[in-house]
C-alpha positions in Angstrom: -7.3 23.6 8.8 -6.2 20.0 8.1 -8.2 16.9 8.1 -7.3 14.1 10.5 -5.3 11.3 8.9 -7.1 8.1 8.3 -6.2 5.1 10.4 -3.4 3.0 9.0 -4.5 -0.5 8.1 -2.2 -3.3 9.3 -2.4 -5.9 6.5 0.0 -8.5 5.2 0.7 -8.8 1.5 -2.1 -11.4 0.9 -4.7 -9.3 2.7 -3.6 -6.2 0.8 -4.0 -8.0 -2.5 -7.5 -9.3 -1.4 -8.4 -5.6 -0.6 -7.3 -4.5 -4.1 -9.1 -7.5 -5.7 -12.5 -6.5 -4.1 -11.9 -2.7 -4.3 -13.9 -0.3 -6.3 -12.4 2.7 -8.1 -11.4 5.3 -5.6 -11.3 3.0 -2.5 -8.4 4.2 -0.4 -6.2 2.4 2.1 -3.6 4.0 4.3 -0.9 1.3 4.6 1.9 3.1 6.4 2.6 6.2 8.4 6.1 7.4 8.9 9.0 7.8 6.5 9.1 4.6 4.5 12.7 4.9 3.2 14.0 5.4 6.8 11.6 2.9 8.4 12.7 0.1 6.1 16.4 0.8 6.5 18.6 -1.9 8.1 19.5 0.4 11.0 16.0 1.6 11.7 14.7 1.2 15.2 11.1 2.4 14.4 9.7 -1.2 14.3 10.7 -4.8 15.0 12.5 -6.7 12.2 9.5 -9.0 11.5 7.2 -6.0 11.1 9.7 -4.3 8.9 9.9 -7.4 6.6 6.1 -7.4 6.3 6.1 -3.7 5.5 8.8 -4.2 2.9 6.7 -6.9 1.1 3.7 -4.6 1.2 5.7 -1.7 -0.3 7.1 -4.0 -3.0 3.6 -5.4 -3.8 2.0 -1.9 -3.8 4.6 -0.6 -6.2 4.2 -3.6 -8.5 0.4 -3.2 -8.6 0.8 0.5 -9.3 3.1 -0.2 -12.2 0.6 -2.8 -13.5 -2.2 -0.2 -13.4 -4.3 -1.5 -10.4 -3.4 1.3 -8.0 -2.4 4.9 -7.6 0.2 5.4 -4.8 0.1 8.7 -2.9 2.1 10.2 -0.1 0.4 12.8 2.1 2.9 14.9 4.2 1.8 15.1 7.8 4.9 16.8 9.2 8.6 17.0 8.5 9.8 13.4 7.9 6.3 12.1 8.5 4.1 10.9 5.7 0.9 8.9 5.2 1.2 6.3 2.4 -2.0 5.7 0.5 -3.1 3.1 -2.0 -6.0 4.1 -4.2 -7.8 1.6 -6.4 -7.8 2.7 -10.1 -10.9 2.3 -12.3 -11.0 -1.1 -14.2 -12.7 -2.0 -17.4 -14.8 -4.6 -15.6 -16.7 -4.2 -12.3 -15.8 -7.9 -11.5 -13.2 -8.5 -8.8 -9.7 -9.2 -10.0 -8.6 -12.8 -9.3 -6.2 -12.8 -6.3 -3.8 -15.0 -8.3 -3.4 -12.1 -10.8 -2.5 -9.7 -8.1 -0.1 -12.0 -6.3 1.8 -12.8 -9.5 4.9 -10.9 -10.4 4.0 -10.7 -14.1 3.9 -7.2 -15.7 0.6 -7.6 -17.4 
């Protein structure tokens, strides 16, 4: 028996970074449902171009934050070619929120 998938949050890049900044270890956000590589393709018809651009910025920011140690990124397979993309806040040394400017930067540190 499988659990129902959590609702996907529709956030832009700034809202996503604000969620990470305030998040506590283990907080989880579903940021996309589908097949990200296909949905972001130039020939994809799964969403309007403007929405695809927002999703691409979210994907890039989530990957950057994961590389910098702020998030775990997880894919949960729902069906063939259908995934739930999750961002999970990693534990931090301090309980204080991370400054938004730190999360919005492209620095690797």
